C-alpha positions in Angstrom: -81.4 9.7 -133.7 -79.7 13.1 -133.1 -77.3 13.6 -130.1 -79.7 15.3 -128.2 -82.1 12.5 -128.4 -82.0 9.8 -126.0 -85.1 7.6 -126.6 -86.9 7.3 -130.1 -89.7 4.9 -130.6 -91.3 4.5 -133.9 -94.5 3.2 -134.9 -95.0 0.6 -131.7 -97.9 -1.5 -131.5 -99.1 -3.7 -128.6 -101.8 -6.1 -129.3 -102.7 -8.6 -126.4 -104.4 -12.0 -127.7 -104.0 -15.0 -129.4 -103.1 -13.9 -132.6 -101.8 -10.3 -132.3 -100.1 -10.2 -135.8 -103.3 -11.2 -137.6 -105.2 -8.5 -135.6 -102.6 -5.9 -136.6 -102.8 -7.0 -140.5 -106.7 -6.5 -140.1 -106.2 -3.0 -138.5 -103.8 -2.0 -141.3 -106.0 -3.5 -144.2 -109.5 -2.7 -143.1 -108.9 0.2 -140.6 -110.7 -1.4 -137.7 -111.3 0.3 -134.5 -110.5 -1.0 -131.2 -113.9 -2.0 -130.5 -114.1 -4.0 -133.8 -110.8 -5.5 -133.2 -112.1 -7.0 -129.6 -115.1 -8.3 -131.4 -113.7 -9.8 -134.1 -110.3 -11.1 -133.2 -110.9 -11.1 -129.5 -107.7 -9.0 -129.2 -107.2 -5.8 -127.1 -105.1 -2.9 -128.6 -102.9 -1.6 -125.6 -100.7 0.5 -127.8 -101.5 1.9 -131.3 -98.7 3.1 -133.4 -97.2 5.2 -131.1 -93.9 7.3 -132.2 -92.2 10.0 -130.0 -89.0 10.8 -129.0 -87.3 12.2 -125.8 -84.3 14.5 -125.5 -81.4 14.3 -123.1 -82.1 15.3 -119.7 -85.9 15.9 -120.2 -88.5 14.8 -118.0 -91.3 13.5 -120.5 -94.6 12.7 -118.8 -97.2 10.4 -120.6 -100.7 10.9 -119.2 -104.1 9.8 -119.7 -106.9 8.1 -118.1 -107.0 4.5 -116.9 -107.2 2.4 -120.1 -105.4 4.9 -122.4 -102.2 2.8 -122.4 -99.8 4.9 -120.8 -98.2 2.2 -118.2 -98.4 -0.4 -121.1 -96.1 2.1 -123.3 -93.7 2.4 -120.5 -93.0 -1.2 -120.2 -92.0 -1.5 -124.0 -89.0 1.1 -123.2 -87.0 -1.7 -121.2 -89.0 -4.8 -122.9 -90.8 -5.9 -119.7 -93.6 -6.0 -122.4 -92.6 -6.9 -126.1 -94.2 -5.1 -128.8 -96.2 -6.6 -131.4 -94.6 -4.2 -133.9 -92.4 -1.2 -134.3 -88.8 0.1 -133.2 -87.3 1.3 -129.8 -83.8 3.1 -129.6 -82.6 4.1 -126.5 -78.9 6.0 -126.6 -78.7 4.6 -130.2 -79.2 1.0 -129.0 -81.9 -1.0 -131.0 -83.5 -2.4 -127.9 -85.7 -5.0 -129.9 -82.5 -6.6 -131.3 -80.9 -7.4 -127.8 -80.7 -11.1 -126.8 -81.6 -12.3 -123.3 -78.4 -11.5 -121.9 -77.8 -8.3 -123.6 -81.2 -7.2 -122.7 -80.7 -7.8 -118.9 -77.1 -6.0 -119.1 -78.8 -3.3 -120.8 -81.7 -3.0 -118.2 -79.0 -2.9 -115.2 -76.7 -0.4 -116.7 -79.0 1.8 -118.6 -82.6 2.2 -117.2 -83.8 2.6 -113.6 -87.5 1.9 -112.7 -89.6 3.3 -110.1 -93.2 1.8 -109.6 -96.4 2.8 -108.0 -95.8 0.0 -105.6 -92.7 0.7 -103.4 -91.6 -2.9 -103.9 -89.2 -2.7 -101.2 -87.7 -5.8 -99.7 -88.9 -6.1 -95.9 -85.7 -8.3 -94.9 -83.4 -5.9 -96.0 -82.6 -2.3 -94.3 -83.1 0.7 -96.2 -79.3 0.9 -97.2 -79.4 -2.6 -98.5 -82.3 -2.1 -100.5 -80.7 0.8 -102.3 -77.5 -1.1 -102.8 -79.3 -4.0 -104.7 -78.8 -3.0 -108.2 -75.1 -2.6 -107.4 -75.2 -5.9 -106.0 -76.5 -7.2 -109.0 -73.7 -5.6 -110.8 -71.5 -7.5 -108.7 -70.0 -4.4 -107.2 -68.1 -5.1 -103.9 -70.0 -4.5 -100.8 -67.9 -1.6 -99.4 -68.3 0.2 -102.7 -71.9 -0.4 -103.1 -72.7 0.4 -99.4 -70.6 3.9 -99.8 -72.5 4.7 -103.2 -76.1 3.7 -101.7 -75.3 5.9 -98.6 -74.4 8.8 -100.9 -77.9 8.4 -102.6 -79.6 8.3 -99.3 -78.2 11.6 -98.7 -78.9 13.0 -101.7 -82.8 12.0 -101.2 -82.5 13.4 -97.5 -82.6 10.0 -95.9 -79.0 9.3 -94.7 -80.1 8.8 -91.1 -82.3 6.1 -92.0 -80.0 3.7 -93.8 -80.2 1.1 -90.8 -84.2 1.2 -90.7 -86.4 -1.5 -92.3 -89.1 -0.4 -94.8 -92.2 -1.0 -92.0 -90.2 1.6 -90.0 -90.9 4.1 -92.7 -93.6 6.1 -94.1 -95.2 5.8 -97.2 -93.5 9.0 -98.7 -90.3 8.0 -97.2 -90.6 4.6 -98.7 -91.1 6.1 -102.2 -88.2 8.1 -101.9 -86.1 4.8 -101.0 -87.6 3.3 -104.3 -86.4 6.3 -106.0 -82.9 6.3 -104.6 -82.6 2.5 -105.3 -83.4 3.4 -109.2 -80.9 6.1 -108.8 -78.3 3.9 -107.2 -77.0 2.5 -110.5 -76.7 5.8 -112.0 -78.9 5.0 -114.9 -79.1 6.9 -118.1 -82.8 6.7 -117.9 -85.4 6.7 -115.5 -88.8 5.1 -116.1 -91.5 6.4 -113.3 -94.9 4.6 -113.7 -97.3 6.9 -111.3 -94.5 6.8 -108.5 -96.8 9.3 -106.4 -100.3 8.5 -107.0 -100.8 6.0 -103.8 -99.9 8.7 -101.6 -102.0 11.4 -99.9 -101.9 14.8 -101.6 -99.5 16.7 -99.1 -97.1 14.2 -99.3 -97.4 13.5 -103.1 -96.9 17.4 -103.4 -93.8 17.2 -101.4 -92.5 14.3 -103.2 -93.0 16.3 -106.5 -91.1 19.1 -105.4 -88.1 16.6 -104.1 -88.2 15.0 -107.7 -87.9 18.3 -109.1 -85.1 19.2 -107.2 -83.1 16.1 -107.7 -83.6 16.3 -111.5 -82.1 19.9 -111.5 -79.3 18.1 -109.6 -78.8 14.7 -111.6 -80.3 15.8 -115.0 -81.8 12.2 -115.7 -83.7 11.6 -118.9 -87.1 10.5 -117.4 -90.2 9.1 -118.7 -93.0 9.8 -116.2 -96.3 8.5 -116.1 -99.1 10.0 -114.6 -103.2 10.4 -114.6 -102.8 13.6 -112.9 -102.8 16.7 -115.5 -101.6 19.0 -112.5 -98.8 16.6 -111.4 -97.7 16.7 -115.4 -97.8 20.2 -116.0 -95.7 20.6 -112.6 -93.1 18.4 -113.4 -92.9 17.5 -117.1 -90.8 19.9 -119.6 -93.1 18.4 -122.2 -96.5 16.0 -122.1 -97.9 13.2 -124.2 -101.5 12.8 -123.8 -103.0 9.3 -124.6 -106.2 8.0 -125.6 -107.3 4.3 -126.3 -103.5 3.6 -126.8 -102.9 6.4 -129.1 -101.0 9.5 -128.4 -103.4 12.4 -129.4 -101.0 15.2 -128.6 -97.3 15.9 -127.4 -96.4 19.4 -126.2 -95.5 21.7 -123.4 -98.0 22.2 -121.0 -98.4 25.6 -122.4 -98.7 24.1 -126.1 -101.7 21.7 -125.0 -103.6 24.2 -122.9 -103.4 27.1 -125.4 -103.6 25.1 -128.6 -105.5 21.4 -127.7 -105.6 19.0 -130.6 -109.1 17.9 -130.3 -112.1 18.3 -128.1 -110.9 15.1 -126.2 -107.7 17.1 -125.3 -109.7 20.4 -124.7 -112.0 18.7 -122.0 -108.9 16.9 -120.4 -107.1 20.5 -119.8 -110.3 22.7 -119.0 -110.2 22.5 -115.3 -106.2 23.3 -115.3 -105.3 26.9 -114.2 -103.5 29.1 -116.7 -101.7 31.3 -114.3 -98.4 29.1 -114.1 -98.8 27.5 -117.6 -99.3 30.2 -120.1 -96.2 32.3 -120.7 -96.1 36.0 -122.0 -94.9 35.1 -125.5 -98.4 33.3 -126.1 -100.3 36.3 -124.9 -98.4 39.3 -126.5 -99.5 41.4 -129.7 -97.1 42.8 -132.1 -95.9 46.3 -131.0 -96.6 48.0 -134.6 -100.4 46.9 -134.6 -100.9 48.5 -131.0 -99.1 51.7 -132.1 -100.9 52.1 -135.1 -104.2 52.0 -133.1 -103.5 53.6 -130.0 -100.0 55.8 -130.6 -96.7 55.9 -128.9 -96.0 53.9 -125.9 -95.2 55.7 -122.5 -91.5 55.9 -121.8 -92.2 54.3 -118.3 -93.8 51.1 -119.6 -93.0 48.0 -117.7 -91.0 45.2 -119.3 -91.1 41.4 -118.8 -89.2 38.5 -120.2 -90.8 36.6 -122.7 -91.0 33.5 -120.4 -92.8 35.5 -117.4 -96.2 33.4 -116.4 -99.6 34.7 -116.6 -99.8 35.1 -112.8 -97.2 37.6 -112.8 -98.5 39.5 -115.8 -101.6 40.0 -114.0 -100.2 41.0 -110.8 -98.1 43.5 -112.9 -101.4 44.7 -114.8 -103.0 45.7 -111.7 -100.5 48.5 -110.7 -100.1 49.4 -114.4 -102.9 50.7 -116.7 -100.9 50.8 -119.9 -99.3 48.0 -122.1 -96.5 45.8 -120.8 -93.7 45.4 -123.3 -92.2 41.8 -123.7 -88.6 41.5 -124.4 -86.4 38.6 -125.4 -82.5 39.0 -125.2 -82.9 42.6 -124.6 -85.0 43.0 -127.5 -88.8 44.3 -127.2 -90.7 41.5 -129.0 -94.2 42.4 -128.2 -96.7 43.9 -125.8 -99.5 42.7 -123.4 -102.7 44.9 -122.7 -105.1 44.2 -119.9 -107.8 43.1 -122.4 -105.0 40.9 -123.8 -104.7 39.3 -120.1 -108.5 39.1 -119.6 -109.2 37.2 -123.1 -106.6 34.5 -122.1 -108.2 33.9 -118.7 -111.6 34.0 -120.0 -110.9 31.6 -122.8 -109.3 29.0 -120.2 -112.8 28.9 -118.2 -115.2 26.4 -118.7 -117.8 28.9 -119.8 -115.9 29.9 -122.8 
């Protein structure tokens, strides 16, 4: 595990049933499918040979349709579920080697979790709910209340500390849940579809809030979602799951531009490329263009290689010539109107 890697899981399997080890052996020896495992061993494959790593400060989205295994997988990071096989390391700690007391301490100190269900305690005030992880750590009352109040200010609920859960809207309750997870200052945040139960407007507001908090707190985060737009908006990288397996890992741009298979291609077919695709993925070599079209004009506009497709299209509206792409002050490629049109067309369902 490198210094930048916070989470690394290797060859993790989760098989539900009376004899999961026998089912796993049959999979390895006979290459059984998920349906065959169910038929022959009455076992369900929840997670199938998943390996991935997550870097420090990264928001790593795991997404897929219902039944893909994403929520099952995230519960292995803190051993709410015990894997049938595989290795899990967080901050260099072999999570599978921890005894009951060590595991409890590890969860309390290293990991915060936010569920889809807000799970707030109705008999406690908002402030008391947020302070709960610190109370479990046996932090003094004055100190835990001070830290809880500070976190409430960060999530912009400082004035609501004395209220109870039923007095808050759904979006506010979820912010309390997030504040509670952050109160213990964990190294890792696990978020299991935290915004999916909310209406679209509130969900987008909370996505904005979470993005803002992430820039401030820089927590390493595993974010589970079934919503591709949400994953694209929030995640630094995305893992797409199907039938318990990870079928592709990459940035939103990687996945949209180069889907690993037909399943991923269908999955991303409806996503707008305008905010996802960057200039470096569209550009062509300068020498090739000059050889065919001649020298570039002195007034050719320039953009950074990270500029998105939407900005490039707007720039091309007012400039008929090529757009130069630079990186660190050096010209590395160029983009024509034809390049932009081709990229947009390839992203439509008629391609």
